[in-house]
C-alpha positions as CSV (number, residue, x, y, z in Angstrom):
1,X,-5.7,19.3,-1.5
2,X,-3.7,17.1,0.9
3,X,-0.4,15.3,0.1
4,X,-1.8,12.1,1.4
5,X,-4.7,12.3,-1.1
6,X,-2.3,13.0,-3.9
7,X,-0.2,10.0,-2.9
8,X,-3.3,7.8,-2.9
9,X,-4.3,9.0,-6.3
10,X,-0.8,8.3,-7.6
11,X,-1.0,4.8,-6.1
12,X,-4.3,4.2,-7.8
13,X,-2.6,4.9,-11.1
14,X,0.3,2.6,-10.5
15,X,-1.7,-0.1,-8.8
16,X,0.0,-3.3,-7.6
17,X,1.9,-5.9,-9.5
18,X,1.0,-9.6,-9.4
19,X,1.2,-12.5,-11.9
20,X,-2.5,-12.4,-12.9
21,X,-2.4,-8.7,-13.6
22,X,0.7,-9.0,-15.6
23,X,-1.0,-11.6,-17.8
24,X,-4.0,-9.4,-18.2
25,X,-1.6,-6.6,-19.3
26,X,-0.1,-9.0,-21.9
27,X,-3.6,-10.0,-23.2
28,X,-4.7,-6.3,-23.3
29,X,-1.6,-5.3,-25.2
30,X,-1.8,-8.2,-27.7
31,X,-5.5,-7.7,-28.3
32,X,-4.9,-4.0,-28.8
33,X,-2.3,-4.8,-31.5
34,X,-5.0,-6.9,-33.2
35,X,-7.5,-4.1,-33.1
36,X,-5.0,-1.5,-34.4
37,X,-3.9,-3.8,-37.2
38,X,-7.3,-5.2,-38.3
39,X,-8.8,-1.8,-39.1
40,X,-5.9,-0.9,-41.4
41,X,-4.9,-4.3,-42.7
42,X,-4.4,-5.0,-46.4
43,X,-3.9,-8.7,-46.0
44,X,-5.4,-10.9,-48.8
45,X,-8.6,-12.7,-48.2
46,X,-7.0,-16.2,-47.8
47,X,-4.8,-14.9,-45.0
48,X,-7.7,-13.0,-43.4
49,X,-9.5,-16.3,-43.3
50,X,-6.7,-18.0,-41.4
51,X,-6.4,-15.0,-39.0
52,X,-10.2,-15.0,-38.4
53,X,-10.1,-18.7,-37.5
54,X,-7.2,-18.3,-35.1
55,X,-8.9,-15.3,-33.4
56,X,-12.2,-17.2,-33.1
57,X,-10.3,-20.1,-31.5
58,X,-8.9,-17.8,-28.9
59,X,-12.3,-16.3,-28.3
60,X,-13.7,-19.8,-27.8
61,X,-11.0,-20.6,-25.3
62,X,-11.6,-17.5,-23.3
63,X,-15.3,-18.1,-23.2
64,X,-14.8,-21.5,-21.5
65,X,-13.9,-19.6,-18.3
66,X,-16.5,-17.8,-16.1
67,X,-16.8,-14.1,-16.4
68,X,-17.5,-11.3,-14.0
69,X,-15.9,-8.3,-12.4
70,X,-14.0,-8.5,-9.1
71,X,-14.0,-4.7,-8.7
72,X,-10.6,-4.6,-7.2
73,X,-11.0,-0.9,-8.1
74,X,-13.3,1.3,-10.1
75,X,-12.7,1.4,-13.8
76,X,-13.0,5.2,-14.0
77,X,-10.5,7.8,-12.9
78,X,-13.2,10.0,-11.4
79,X,-13.7,7.3,-8.7
80,X,-10.0,6.9,-8.0
81,X,-8.3,8.0,-4.9
82,X,-8.1,5.0,-2.6
83,X,-5.4,2.3,-2.6
84,X,-7.7,-0.1,-4.4
85,X,-8.7,2.3,-7.1
86,X,-6.7,0.6,-9.9
87,X,-7.6,1.7,-13.4
88,X,-6.5,-1.6,-15.1
89,X,-9.9,-2.1,-16.8
90,X,-10.7,1.5,-17.7
91,X,-11.8,1.7,-21.3
92,X,-9.7,4.8,-21.6
93,X,-6.5,4.2,-19.6
94,X,-6.6,0.5,-18.6
95,X,-3.6,-1.6,-19.6
96,X,-5.8,-4.7,-19.3
97,X,-8.6,-3.3,-21.4
98,X,-7.8,-3.8,-25.2
99,X,-10.2,-1.0,-26.3
100,X,-8.1,1.6,-24.3
101,X,-5.5,3.4,-26.4
102,X,-4.4,3.6,-23.5
103,X,-4.1,7.1,-22.0
104,X,-1.1,7.0,-19.6
105,X,-1.9,9.1,-16.5
106,X,0.4,10.9,-14.1
107,X,0.4,13.7,-11.6
108,X,2.8,16.5,-12.3
109,X,3.7,20.0,-11.0
110,X,2.8,22.8,-13.4
111,X,5.0,25.9,-13.8
112,X,2.7,27.8,-11.4
113,X,3.4,25.1,-8.7
114,X,-0.1,23.6,-8.9
115,X,-0.5,19.8,-9.1
116,X,-2.1,18.8,-12.4
117,X,-3.1,15.5,-14.1
118,X,-1.3,14.7,-17.3
119,X,-2.5,12.2,-19.8
120,X,-0.3,11.0,-22.7
121,X,-1.5,9.0,-25.6
122,X,-1.0,8.2,-29.2
123,X,-4.3,7.1,-30.9
124,X,-4.1,4.7,-33.8
125,X,-6.3,4.8,-36.9
126,X,-8.8,2.6,-35.0
127,X,-9.9,5.8,-33.3
128,X,-10.2,7.8,-36.5
129,X,-13.2,10.1,-37.1
130,X,-12.5,12.7,-39.8
131,X,-9.7,11.7,-42.2
132,X,-6.4,11.8,-40.3
133,X,-8.0,13.0,-37.0
134,X,-9.2,11.4,-33.8
135,X,-12.9,10.9,-33.4
136,X,-14.4,13.6,-31.2
137,X,-16.1,11.0,-29.0
138,X,-12.8,9.4,-28.0
139,X,-11.3,12.9,-27.2
140,X,-14.3,13.6,-25.0
141,X,-13.8,10.3,-23.2
142,X,-10.1,11.0,-22.7
143,X,-11.0,14.4,-21.2
144,X,-13.5,12.8,-18.9
145,X,-10.7,10.4,-17.7
146,X,-8.1,13.1,-17.0
147,X,-10.6,15.6,-15.6
148,X,-12.0,12.8,-13.5
149,X,-8.7,12.0,-12.0
150,X,-8.0,15.7,-11.4
151,X,-11.3,16.2,-9.5
152,X,-10.5,13.1,-7.4
153,X,-7.6,15.0,-6.0
154,X,-10.1,17.3,-4.3
155,X,-10.4,14.6,-1.6
156,X,-14.0,13.9,-2.5
157,X,-14.2,11.6,-5.6
158,X,-17.4,11.7,-7.5
159,X,-19.1,11.4,-10.9
160,X,-19.4,13.5,-14.0
161,X,-22.4,15.7,-14.1
162,X,-21.5,17.8,-17.2
163,X,-18.7,17.7,-19.7
164,X,-18.3,20.4,-22.4
165,X,-15.6,20.1,-25.1
166,X,-14.5,22.8,-27.5
167,X,-12.9,21.2,-30.5
168,X,-10.5,24.0,-31.8
169,X,-8.5,22.0,-34.4
170,X,-8.5,18.5,-35.8
171,X,-6.6,16.3,-33.4
172,X,-4.2,14.0,-35.3
173,X,-4.0,10.3,-34.7
174,X,-0.6,8.7,-34.9
175,X,1.0,11.5,-33.1
176,X,1.8,12.0,-29.3
177,X,-0.9,13.9,-27.6
178,X,-0.8,15.5,-24.1
179,X,-3.9,16.2,-22.0
180,X,-3.6,18.5,-19.0
181,X,-6.3,18.8,-16.3
182,X,-6.8,20.7,-13.1
183,X,-9.3,21.7,-10.5
184,X,-10.7,25.2,-10.9
185,X,-12.9,25.5,-7.8
186,X,-15.1,23.7,-5.3
187,X,-18.6,24.6,-4.3
188,X,-20.0,22.1,-1.7
189,X,-20.2,18.8,-3.4
190,X,-19.6,20.4,-6.8
191,X,-16.0,20.2,-8.2
192,X,-15.3,22.3,-11.3
193,X,-12.4,21.3,-13.6
194,X,-10.8,22.3,-16.9
195,X,-8.4,20.8,-19.3
196,X,-6.5,21.1,-22.6
197,X,-5.3,18.8,-25.3
198,X,-2.1,19.4,-27.3
199,X,-0.5,17.9,-30.3
200,X,3.1,19.1,-29.8
201,X,2.6,22.9,-29.3
202,X,-0.8,23.0,-31.0
203,X,-3.8,23.4,-28.8
204,X,-6.4,21.1,-30.4
205,X,-9.2,21.0,-27.8
206,X,-10.3,22.3,-24.4
207,X,-12.8,21.0,-21.9
208,X,-14.7,22.0,-18.8
209,X,-16.4,19.5,-16.5
210,X,-18.5,19.5,-13.4
211,X,-18.3,16.6,-11.0
212,X,-20.6,15.8,-8.1
213,X,-18.9,14.3,-5.0
214,X,-20.6,11.2,-3.7
215,X,-20.3,8.9,-0.7
216,X,-17.5,6.4,-1.5
217,X,-19.7,3.7,0.1
218,X,-22.3,4.4,-2.5
219,X,-19.8,3.9,-5.2
220,X,-18.8,0.5,-3.7
221,X,-22.4,-0.5,-3.4
222,X,-23.0,0.6,-7.0
223,X,-20.0,-1.5,-8.2
224,X,-21.3,-4.6,-6.4
225,X,-24.8,-4.1,-7.8
226,X,-26.4,-3.4,-4.5
227,X,-27.9,-0.1,-5.6
228,X,-29.2,1.4,-8.9
229,X,-26.9,3.9,-10.7
230,X,-28.9,7.0,-9.6
231,X,-26.8,9.6,-7.8
232,X,-28.5,12.4,-5.8
233,X,-27.6,15.9,-6.9
234,X,-28.1,19.0,-5.0
C-alpha cells in the first residue's frame, strides 16, 4: 500500500476543524453523556420528570431546523480514504454522532513493521449485553469499522461482503479496549482482513472480513441518492 494512501486515510480520521463541526462535537458529547447516564440513572421520579421536560424542549428546538445529510464524507470507515472521508457522523467512531461510543481510530506500525489500524474505546453500560459485558452486536459493529478502515488502506475502498466474529471471552464494558486490524491479502476486487479485540492483555474476540472494492464514484452517487444500494459482486 502506498504512503500517499495511508496519509489520506489518516487525514480522513482527523478531518478538518471548523466552528460548525466543533459545535456538532459538543452536541455529540453532551448527548452521549445523557445516553450513558439515563440507562443507569437512579434519580427519583420527580427529578426524572424535570429532566424529561428539559430534554423534550431541546428536541423540540432541534426539530425547528431542517434536516438532511451534506455527505461531506462517508459515515463508514470502509469508504474512507479520500480527503473528504470524515467519519464525524459514523455510528461507531463519529464524534458528532451521540450513539457512537466512540471508537477512536488511528494507524500504527506493528512490531513486524506492518501498518495496522487500531481502535480504542471504553463502552459504557448503555452497550451492555450479558451482565458486565458488551453486547456482541456492538463488538461486531466495532470490528466492521476498524476492519473497514484497514481494507481502505489497500487503495481500493469498498463495502463489507462478509463479517465473521469469534467471541472468545466476555468483553467487559467500563474498561479500555483495543481493536487491531490488518489486511491479509487481496484477490482482484476482494480484500481480506482480520482483527482482534483485547481488554488489557486478554484476547476477547477475533474477526475476519471480506470487502469488495467498488468504484468511488458509485459510492458518491449512492450517498447522494442517485443510485440504489446494490453493489455488483464478482
